[in-house]
LUMTORDO-292972 format. One record per residue: residue in three letters; x, y, z of N, C-alpha, C in turn. Coordinates in pm, 1 decimal. Layout:
% residues N
<r><code>ALA</code><n_px>X</n_px><n_py>Y</n_py><n_pz>Z</n_pz><ca_px>X</ca_px><ca_py>Y</ca_py><ca_pz>Z</ca_pz><c_px>X</c_px><c_py>Y</c_py><c_pz>Z</c_pz></r>
...
***
This chain:
% residues 75
<r><code>MET</code><n_px>-126.5</n_px><n_py>-2551.7</n_py><n_pz>-40.0</n_pz><ca_px>-136.1</ca_px><ca_py>-2523.4</ca_py><ca_pz>-181.7</ca_pz><c_px>3.4</c_px><c_py>-2522.8</c_py><c_pz>-242.2</c_pz></r>
<r><code>VAL</code><n_px>12.5</n_px><n_py>-2576.4</n_py><n_pz>-358.2</n_pz><ca_px>137.8</ca_px><ca_py>-2574.5</ca_py><ca_pz>-432.0</ca_pz><c_px>122.0</c_px><c_py>-2477.0</c_py><c_pz>-547.6</c_pz></r>
<r><code>ALA</code><n_px>221.3</n_px><n_py>-2389.2</n_py><n_pz>-564.2</n_pz><ca_px>218.5</ca_px><ca_py>-2293.0</ca_py><ca_pz>-674.3</ca_pz><c_px>347.8</c_px><c_py>-2304.7</c_py><c_pz>-753.5</c_pz></r>
<r><code>THR</code><n_px>335.2</n_px><n_py>-2294.3</n_py><n_pz>-882.4</n_pz><ca_px>452.1</ca_px><ca_py>-2296.0</ca_py><ca_pz>-969.0</ca_pz><c_px>475.0</c_px><c_py>-2154.7</c_py><c_pz>-1019.0</c_pz></r>
<r><code>VAL</code><n_px>599.1</n_px><n_py>-2109.3</n_py><n_pz>-1004.4</n_pz><ca_px>634.0</ca_px><ca_py>-1973.4</ca_py><ca_pz>-1046.8</ca_pz><c_px>751.5</c_px><c_py>-1982.5</c_py><c_pz>-1142.4</c_pz></r>
<r><code>ARG</code><n_px>738.2</n_px><n_py>-1913.3</n_py><n_pz>-1253.2</n_pz><ca_px>848.6</ca_px><ca_py>-1909.4</ca_py><ca_pz>-1349.6</ca_pz><c_px>931.7</c_px><c_py>-1784.4</c_py><c_pz>-1322.7</c_pz></r>
<r><code>LEU</code><n_px>1061.6</n_px><n_py>-1803.7</n_py><n_pz>-1307.1</n_pz><ca_px>1152.4</ca_px><ca_py>-1692.9</ca_py><ca_pz>-1280.7</ca_pz><c_px>1252.3</c_px><c_py>-1681.4</c_py><c_pz>-1394.1</c_pz></r>
<r><code>ASP</code><n_px>1284.2</n_px><n_py>-1557.1</n_py><n_pz>-1429.8</n_pz><ca_px>1389.5</ca_px><ca_py>-1539.5</ca_py><ca_pz>-1529.7</ca_pz><c_px>1524.4</c_px><c_py>-1564.9</c_py><c_pz>-1462.0</c_pz></r>
<r><code>GLU</code><n_px>1629.1</n_px><n_py>-1561.2</n_py><n_pz>-1539.0</n_pz><ca_px>1762.2</ca_px><ca_py>-1595.2</ca_py><ca_pz>-1487.9</ca_pz><c_px>1805.1</c_px><c_py>-1501.2</c_py><c_pz>-1375.4</c_pz></r>
<r><code>ASN</code><n_px>1775.3</n_px><n_py>-1370.8</n_py><n_pz>-1391.0</n_pz><ca_px>1815.6</ca_px><ca_py>-1274.3</ca_py><ca_pz>-1287.9</ca_pz><c_px>1745.2</c_px><c_py>-1300.2</c_py><c_pz>-1155.3</c_pz></r>
<r><code>LEU</code><n_px>1614.4</n_px><n_py>-1326.2</n_py><n_pz>-1159.8</n_pz><ca_px>1541.6</ca_px><ca_py>-1354.4</ca_py><ca_pz>-1036.5</ca_pz><c_px>1585.7</c_px><c_py>-1486.2</c_py><c_pz>-974.4</c_pz></r>
<r><code>THR</code><n_px>1616.4</n_px><n_py>-1583.0</n_py><n_pz>-1056.0</n_pz><ca_px>1665.4</ca_px><ca_py>-1711.3</ca_py><ca_pz>-1004.6</ca_pz><c_px>1796.8</c_px><c_py>-1691.2</c_py><c_pz>-930.6</c_pz></r>
<r><code>THR</code><n_px>1885.5</n_px><n_py>-1613.6</n_py><n_pz>-989.9</n_pz><ca_px>2014.8</ca_px><ca_py>-1584.8</ca_py><ca_pz>-926.8</ca_pz><c_px>1994.2</c_px><c_py>-1509.6</c_py><c_pz>-795.7</c_pz></r>
<r><code>THR</code><n_px>1905.8</n_px><n_py>-1410.9</n_py><n_pz>-797.9</n_pz><ca_px>1877.1</ca_px><ca_py>-1332.9</ca_py><ca_pz>-677.5</ca_pz><c_px>1819.0</c_px><c_py>-1421.2</c_py><c_pz>-567.9</c_pz></r>
<r><code>LEU</code><n_px>1723.3</n_px><n_py>-1504.6</n_py><n_pz>-603.2</n_pz><ca_px>1662.0</ca_px><ca_py>-1595.0</ca_py><ca_pz>-505.3</ca_pz><c_px>1766.1</c_px><c_py>-1688.4</c_py><c_pz>-445.1</c_pz></r>
<r><code>ASN</code><n_px>1850.9</n_px><n_py>-1742.8</n_py><n_pz>-527.8</n_pz><ca_px>1956.3</ca_px><ca_py>-1831.9</ca_py><ca_pz>-477.6</ca_pz><c_px>2049.6</c_px><c_py>-1759.1</c_py><c_pz>-381.1</c_pz></r>
<r><code>LYS</code><n_px>2089.1</n_px><n_py>-1636.0</n_py><n_pz>-416.0</n_pz><ca_px>2179.0</ca_px><ca_py>-1558.7</ca_py><ca_pz>-329.4</ca_pz><c_px>2112.8</c_px><c_py>-1528.0</c_py><c_pz>-195.6</c_pz></r>
<r><code>VAL</code><n_px>1989.2</n_px><n_py>-1479.8</n_py><n_pz>-199.8</n_pz><ca_px>1918.3</ca_px><ca_py>-1444.6</ca_py><ca_pz>-77.0</ca_pz><c_px>1899.2</c_px><c_py>-1568.0</c_py><c_pz>9.4</c_pz></r>
<r><code>SER</code><n_px>1865.3</n_px><n_py>-1677.4</n_py><n_pz>-52.4</n_pz><ca_px>1845.4</ca_px><ca_py>-1802.0</ca_py><ca_pz>19.9</ca_pz><c_px>1972.6</c_px><c_py>-1844.2</c_py><c_pz>93.0</c_pz></r>
<r><code>LYS</code><n_px>2085.3</n_px><n_py>-1832.7</n_py><n_pz>26.7</n_pz><ca_px>2213.7</ca_px><ca_py>-1870.4</ca_py><ca_pz>88.5</ca_pz><c_px>2251.3</c_px><c_py>-1773.8</c_py><c_pz>199.7</c_pz></r>
<r><code>ILE</code><n_px>2231.4</n_px><n_py>-1643.5</n_py><n_pz>174.8</n_pz><ca_px>2267.2</ca_px><ca_py>-1543.0</ca_py><ca_pz>275.4</ca_pz><c_px>2185.9</c_px><c_py>-1562.5</c_py><c_pz>402.8</c_pz></r>
<r><code>LEU</code><n_px>2057.2</n_px><n_py>-1589.0</n_py><n_pz>386.8</n_pz><ca_px>1968.8</ca_px><ca_py>-1603.3</ca_py><ca_pz>502.6</ca_pz><c_px>1967.1</c_px><c_py>-1744.2</c_py><c_pz>560.3</c_pz></r>
<r><code>HIS</code><n_px>2032.5</n_px><n_py>-1837.6</n_py><n_pz>490.9</n_pz><ca_px>2032.0</ca_px><ca_py>-1978.0</ca_py><ca_pz>531.0</ca_pz><c_px>1890.2</c_px><c_py>-2030.7</c_py><c_pz>542.8</c_pz></r>
<r><code>LYS</code><n_px>1809.8</n_px><n_py>-1999.4</n_py><n_pz>441.2</n_pz><ca_px>1670.3</ca_px><ca_py>-2043.2</ca_py><ca_pz>437.9</ca_pz><c_px>1642.6</c_px><c_py>-2111.2</c_py><c_pz>305.7</c_pz></r>
<r><code>LYS</code><n_px>1537.5</n_px><n_py>-2193.0</n_py><n_pz>306.8</n_pz><ca_px>1493.4</ca_px><ca_py>-2257.1</ca_py><ca_pz>183.9</ca_pz><c_px>1437.5</c_px><c_py>-2150.4</c_py><c_pz>91.1</c_pz></r>
<r><code>LYS</code><n_px>1450.2</n_px><n_py>-2175.6</n_py><n_pz>-38.9</n_pz><ca_px>1397.3</ca_px><ca_py>-2081.3</ca_py><ca_pz>-137.2</ca_pz><c_px>1246.8</c_px><c_py>-2060.8</c_py><c_pz>-118.4</c_pz></r>
<r><code>SER</code><n_px>1175.9</n_px><n_py>-2165.8</n_py><n_pz>-86.0</n_pz><ca_px>1031.1</ca_px><ca_py>-2153.6</ca_py><ca_pz>-65.9</ca_pz><c_px>999.4</c_px><c_py>-2062.2</c_py><c_pz>53.0</c_pz></r>
<r><code>ASP</code><n_px>1083.8</n_px><n_py>-2068.2</n_py><n_pz>157.9</n_pz><ca_px>1064.2</ca_px><ca_py>-1979.9</ca_py><ca_pz>273.1</ca_pz><c_px>1089.0</c_px><c_py>-1833.8</c_py><c_pz>235.4</c_pz></r>
<r><code>VAL</code><n_px>1191.3</n_px><n_py>-1810.6</n_py><n_pz>155.5</n_pz><ca_px>1221.1</ca_px><ca_py>-1674.5</ca_py><ca_pz>109.8</ca_pz><c_px>1105.0</c_px><c_py>-1620.4</c_py><c_pz>27.2</c_pz></r>
<r><code>ILE</code><n_px>1050.3</n_px><n_py>-1702.1</n_py><n_pz>-59.0</n_pz><ca_px>937.4</ca_px><ca_py>-1659.5</ca_py><ca_pz>-142.7</ca_pz><c_px>815.8</c_px><c_py>-1629.5</c_py><c_pz>-57.0</c_pz></r>
<r><code>ARG</code><n_px>785.8</n_px><n_py>-1715.0</n_py><n_pz>40.4</n_pz><ca_px>671.5</ca_px><ca_py>-1691.0</ca_py><ca_pz>129.1</ca_pz><c_px>688.5</c_px><c_py>-1559.3</c_py><c_pz>205.6</c_pz></r>
<r><code>GLU</code><n_px>808.1</n_px><n_py>-1536.3</n_py><n_pz>258.5</n_pz><ca_px>833.3</ca_px><ca_py>-1413.2</ca_py><ca_pz>332.6</ca_pz><c_px>824.1</c_px><c_py>-1291.5</c_py><c_pz>241.1</c_pz></r>
<r><code>ALA</code><n_px>869.7</n_px><n_py>-1305.1</n_py><n_pz>118.4</n_pz><ca_px>862.1</ca_px><ca_py>-1193.9</ca_py><ca_pz>23.1</ca_pz><c_px>716.8</c_px><c_py>-1159.2</c_py><c_pz>-9.0</c_pz></r>
<r><code>ILE</code><n_px>632.8</n_px><n_py>-1260.2</n_py><n_pz>-22.3</n_pz><ca_px>490.8</ca_px><ca_py>-1236.5</ca_py><ca_pz>-49.6</ca_pz><c_px>425.5</c_px><c_py>-1166.3</c_py><c_pz>68.9</c_pz></r>
<r><code>LYS</code><n_px>456.2</n_px><n_py>-1211.5</n_py><n_pz>191.2</n_pz><ca_px>400.2</ca_px><ca_py>-1147.9</ca_py><ca_pz>311.0</ca_pz><c_px>443.9</c_px><c_py>-1002.0</c_py><c_pz>319.4</c_pz></r>
<r><code>TYR</code><n_px>571.6</n_px><n_py>-976.6</n_py><n_pz>294.5</n_pz><ca_px>625.6</ca_px><ca_py>-840.8</ca_py><ca_pz>298.5</ca_pz><c_px>557.5</c_px><c_py>-753.1</c_py><c_pz>193.9</c_pz></r>
<r><code>TYR</code><n_px>541.7</n_px><n_py>-804.2</n_py><n_pz>74.4</n_pz><ca_px>477.7</ca_px><ca_py>-730.6</ca_py><ca_pz>-34.9</ca_pz><c_px>332.3</c_px><c_py>-699.4</c_py><c_pz>0.0</c_pz></r>
<r><code>ALA</code><n_px>261.4</n_px><n_py>-798.0</n_py><n_pz>50.4</n_pz><ca_px>120.3</ca_px><ca_py>-779.0</ca_py><ca_pz>86.1</ca_pz><c_px>105.8</c_px><c_py>-672.6</c_py><c_pz>194.8</c_pz></r>
<r><code>LEU</code><n_px>192.4</n_px><n_py>-675.6</n_py><n_pz>293.7</n_pz><ca_px>188.0</ca_px><ca_py>-577.5</ca_py><ca_pz>401.2</ca_pz><c_px>208.6</c_px><c_py>-436.8</c_py><c_pz>345.8</c_pz></r>
<r><code>ASN</code><n_px>302.9</n_px><n_py>-420.3</n_py><n_pz>255.0</n_pz><ca_px>329.6</ca_px><ca_py>-289.3</ca_py><ca_pz>196.5</ca_pz><c_px>217.1</c_px><c_py>-242.5</c_py><c_pz>105.6</c_pz></r>
<r><code>VAL</code><n_px>152.7</n_px><n_py>-333.9</n_py><n_pz>36.3</n_pz><ca_px>37.3</ca_px><ca_py>-298.2</ca_py><ca_pz>-45.7</ca_pz><c_px>-74.5</c_px><c_py>-247.5</c_py><c_pz>44.1</c_pz></r>
<r><code>GLU</code><n_px>-97.9</n_px><n_py>-316.4</n_py><n_pz>154.8</n_pz><ca_px>-202.2</ca_px><ca_py>-275.4</ca_py><ca_pz>249.4</ca_pz><c_px>-170.5</c_px><c_py>-138.1</c_py><c_pz>309.4</c_pz></r>
<r><code>LYS</code><n_px>-45.4</n_px><n_py>-115.7</n_py><n_pz>346.0</n_pz><ca_px>-5.7</ca_px><ca_py>14.2</ca_py><ca_pz>401.0</ca_pz><c_px>-26.1</c_px><c_py>124.4</c_py><c_pz>298.3</c_pz></r>
<r><code>GLY</code><n_px>9.3</n_px><n_py>97.0</n_py><n_pz>173.6</n_pz><ca_px>-7.3</ca_px><ca_py>195.9</ca_py><ca_pz>67.1</ca_pz><c_px>-153.5</c_px><c_py>229.4</c_py><c_pz>44.1</c_pz></r>
<r><code>ALA</code><n_px>-238.4</n_px><n_py>127.6</n_py><n_pz>46.0</n_pz><ca_px>-382.1</ca_px><ca_py>150.0</ca_py><ca_pz>26.9</ca_pz><c_px>-437.6</c_px><c_py>232.1</c_py><c_pz>142.6</c_pz></r>
<r><code>LYS</code><n_px>-396.0</n_px><n_py>200.2</n_py><n_pz>263.8</n_pz><ca_px>-442.8</ca_px><ca_py>274.6</ca_py><ca_pz>380.5</ca_pz><c_px>-397.1</c_px><c_py>419.6</c_py><c_pz>371.9</c_pz></r>
<r><code>SER</code><n_px>-274.2</n_px><n_py>440.3</n_py><n_pz>331.7</n_pz><ca_px>-220.7</ca_px><ca_py>575.5</ca_py><ca_pz>319.7</ca_pz><c_px>-297.8</c_px><c_py>656.6</c_py><c_pz>215.7</c_pz></r>
<r><code>ARG</code><n_px>-328.0</n_px><n_py>594.2</n_py><n_pz>101.9</n_pz><ca_px>-404.7</ca_px><ca_py>663.4</ca_py><ca_pz>-2.9</ca_pz><c_px>-545.3</c_px><c_py>696.6</c_py><c_pz>46.0</c_pz></r>
<r><code>MET</code><n_px>-605.6</n_px><n_py>606.7</n_py><n_pz>121.3</n_pz><ca_px>-739.6</ca_px><ca_py>631.4</ca_py><ca_pz>175.4</ca_pz><c_px>-737.3</c_px><c_py>747.0</c_py><c_pz>275.2</c_pz></r>
<r><code>LEU</code><n_px>-637.8</n_px><n_py>750.4</n_py><n_pz>362.8</n_pz><ca_px>-627.5</ca_px><ca_py>857.7</ca_py><ca_pz>460.7</ca_pz><c_px>-603.8</c_px><c_py>992.3</c_py><c_pz>392.2</c_pz></r>
<r><code>THR</code><n_px>-525.5</n_px><n_py>992.6</n_py><n_pz>286.6</n_pz><ca_px>-503.1</ca_px><ca_py>1115.1</ca_py><ca_pz>209.7</ca_pz><c_px>-633.0</c_px><c_py>1163.0</c_py><c_pz>146.7</c_pz></r>
<r><code>ALA</code><n_px>-708.6</n_px><n_py>1070.8</n_py><n_pz>88.5</n_pz><ca_px>-836.8</ca_px><ca_py>1107.0</ca_py><ca_pz>26.7</ca_pz><c_px>-934.4</c_px><c_py>1161.0</c_py><c_pz>131.4</c_pz></r>
<r><code>ILE</code><n_px>-937.2</n_px><n_py>1099.6</n_py><n_pz>248.4</n_pz><ca_px>-1024.7</ca_px><ca_py>1146.4</ca_py><ca_pz>355.9</ca_pz><c_px>-984.9</c_px><c_py>1287.5</c_py><c_pz>398.4</c_pz></r>
<r><code>GLY</code><n_px>-855.9</n_px><n_py>1311.8</n_py><n_pz>410.5</n_pz><ca_px>-807.3</ca_px><ca_py>1444.5</ca_py><ca_pz>447.8</ca_pz><c_px>-847.7</c_px><c_py>1550.1</c_py><c_pz>346.2</c_pz></r>
<r><code>LYS</code><n_px>-834.5</n_px><n_py>1518.4</n_py><n_pz>218.6</n_pz><ca_px>-874.3</ca_px><ca_py>1612.2</ca_py><ca_pz>113.8</ca_pz><c_px>-1024.0</c_px><c_py>1639.0</c_py><c_pz>118.7</c_pz></r>
<r><code>THR</code><n_px>-1102.2</n_px><n_py>1535.9</n_py><n_pz>141.3</n_pz><ca_px>-1247.3</ca_px><ca_py>1550.6</ca_py><ca_pz>150.0</ca_pz><c_px>-1285.4</c_px><c_py>1639.3</c_py><c_pz>267.8</c_pz></r>
<r><code>LYS</code><n_px>-1218.5</n_px><n_py>1620.9</n_py><n_pz>380.6</n_pz><ca_px>-1246.1</ca_px><ca_py>1704.3</ca_py><ca_pz>498.3</ca_pz><c_px>-1219.6</c_px><c_py>1851.0</c_py><c_pz>468.1</c_pz></r>
<r><code>GLU</code><n_px>-1109.6</n_px><n_py>1878.7</n_py><n_pz>399.1</n_pz><ca_px>-1075.3</ca_px><ca_py>2017.1</ca_py><ca_pz>366.7</ca_pz><c_px>-1180.4</c_px><c_py>2079.4</c_py><c_pz>274.4</c_pz></r>
<r><code>ILE</code><n_px>-1226.3</n_px><n_py>2004.6</n_py><n_pz>176.5</n_pz><ca_px>-1330.1</ca_px><ca_py>2053.5</ca_py><ca_pz>86.0</ca_pz><c_px>-1459.6</c_px><c_py>2077.7</c_py><c_pz>162.9</c_pz></r>
<r><code>ASP</code><n_px>-1494.7</n_px><n_py>1984.0</n_py><n_pz>251.8</n_pz><ca_px>-1615.9</ca_px><ca_py>1999.2</ca_py><ca_pz>332.4</ca_pz><c_px>-1608.3</c_px><c_py>2122.9</c_py><c_pz>422.0</c_pz></r>
<r><code>LYS</code><n_px>-1489.7</n_px><n_py>2148.8</n_py><n_pz>480.0</n_pz><ca_px>-1472.7</ca_px><ca_py>2267.1</ca_py><ca_pz>564.6</ca_pz><c_px>-1498.0</c_px><c_py>2394.0</c_py><c_pz>484.6</c_pz></r>
<r><code>LYS</code><n_px>-1442.1</n_px><n_py>2398.3</n_py><n_pz>363.8</n_pz><ca_px>-1459.9</ca_px><ca_py>2515.9</ca_py><ca_pz>278.3</ca_pz><c_px>-1606.6</c_px><c_py>2531.8</c_py><c_pz>241.0</c_pz></r>
<r><code>ASP</code><n_px>-1670.8</n_px><n_py>2424.8</n_py><n_pz>201.8</n_pz><ca_px>-1812.5</ca_px><ca_py>2431.0</ca_py><ca_pz>165.0</ca_pz><c_px>-1896.9</c_px><c_py>2476.1</c_py><c_pz>284.1</c_pz></r>
<r><code>PHE</code><n_px>-1865.8</n_px><n_py>2427.6</n_py><n_pz>403.3</n_pz><ca_px>-1940.8</ca_px><ca_py>2465.6</ca_py><ca_pz>522.2</ca_pz><c_px>-1922.6</c_px><c_py>2614.4</c_py><c_pz>551.7</c_pz></r>
<r><code>LYS</code><n_px>-1798.4</n_px><n_py>2662.8</n_py><n_pz>541.9</n_pz><ca_px>-1773.2</ca_px><ca_py>2805.5</ca_py><ca_pz>565.7</ca_pz><c_px>-1847.5</c_px><c_py>2891.5</c_py><c_pz>464.3</c_pz></r>
<r><code>ASP</code><n_px>-1848.7</n_px><n_py>2848.3</n_py><n_pz>337.2</n_pz><ca_px>-1922.3</ca_px><ca_py>2922.0</ca_py><ca_pz>233.9</ca_pz><c_px>-2071.2</c_px><c_py>2923.1</c_py><c_pz>266.3</c_pz></r>
<r><code>PHE</code><n_px>-2124.1</n_px><n_py>2810.0</n_py><n_pz>307.4</n_pz><ca_px>-2265.8</ca_px><ca_py>2798.5</ca_py><ca_pz>341.8</ca_pz><c_px>-2297.7</c_px><c_py>2880.5</c_py><c_pz>465.8</c_pz></r>
<r><code>GLU</code><n_px>-2210.7</n_px><n_py>2872.2</n_py><n_pz>565.8</n_pz><ca_px>-2230.0</ca_px><ca_py>2943.6</ca_py><ca_pz>690.8</ca_pz><c_px>-2234.3</c_px><c_py>3094.3</c_py><c_pz>666.9</c_pz></r>
<r><code>GLY</code><n_px>-2157.3</n_px><n_py>3140.9</n_py><n_pz>570.4</n_pz><ca_px>-2154.1</ca_px><ca_py>3281.8</ca_py><ca_pz>536.3</ca_pz><c_px>-2285.1</c_px><c_py>3333.4</c_py><c_pz>481.2</c_pz></r>
<r><code>THR</code><n_px>-2370.2</n_px><n_py>3244.3</n_py><n_pz>429.8</n_pz><ca_px>-2497.4</ca_px><ca_py>3287.8</ca_py><ca_pz>373.9</ca_pz><c_px>-2602.3</c_px><c_py>3315.4</c_py><c_pz>481.4</c_pz></r>
<r><code>PHE</code><n_px>-2577.4</n_px><n_py>3277.2</n_py><n_pz>606.3</n_pz><ca_px>-2674.7</ca_px><ca_py>3299.9</ca_py><ca_pz>714.8</ca_pz><c_px>-2697.1</c_px><c_py>3449.1</c_py><c_pz>740.1</c_pz></r>
<r><code>ASP</code><n_px>-2596.1</n_px><n_py>3528.8</n_py><n_pz>721.7</n_pz><ca_px>-2606.4</ca_px><ca_py>3671.2</ca_py><ca_pz>752.9</ca_pz><c_px>-2613.7</c_px><c_py>3758.8</c_py><c_pz>628.4</c_pz></r>
<r><code>ASP</code><n_px>-2653.9</n_px><n_py>3702.2</n_py><n_pz>517.2</n_pz><ca_px>-2655.4</ca_px><ca_py>3781.2</ca_py><ca_pz>393.3</ca_pz><c_px>-2785.3</c_px><c_py>3859.2</c_py><c_pz>373.1</c_pz></r>
<r><code>GLY</code><n_px>-2874.8</n_px><n_py>3855.6</n_py><n_pz>471.1</n_pz><ca_px>-2995.3</ca_px><ca_py>3935.9</ca_py><ca_pz>465.2</ca_pz><c_px>-3110.7</c_px><c_py>3875.1</c_py><c_pz>389.0</c_pz></r>
<r><code>ILE</code><n_px>-3103.2</n_px><n_py>3749.2</n_py><n_pz>358.0</n_pz><ca_px>-3213.0</ca_px><ca_py>3684.6</ca_py><ca_pz>286.2</ca_pz><c_px>-3317.1</c_px><c_py>3638.9</c_py><c_pz>384.2</c_pz></r>
***
């Protein structure tokens, strides 16, 4: 697939510098940047999901303890 990306002057300068420093083609730098970005997005999503699961577990524990306490209330 071929993609066209418009870059402002600052990003163009940055891409050129990174490309020269790494001795890589600009297209290779862009591909690696996309892979790196995607990996970090996935890690962030996983982290947010694990945090939500942890919060849900804590709420469930509290609800269970509250419910469990009603067993001996004499009803």
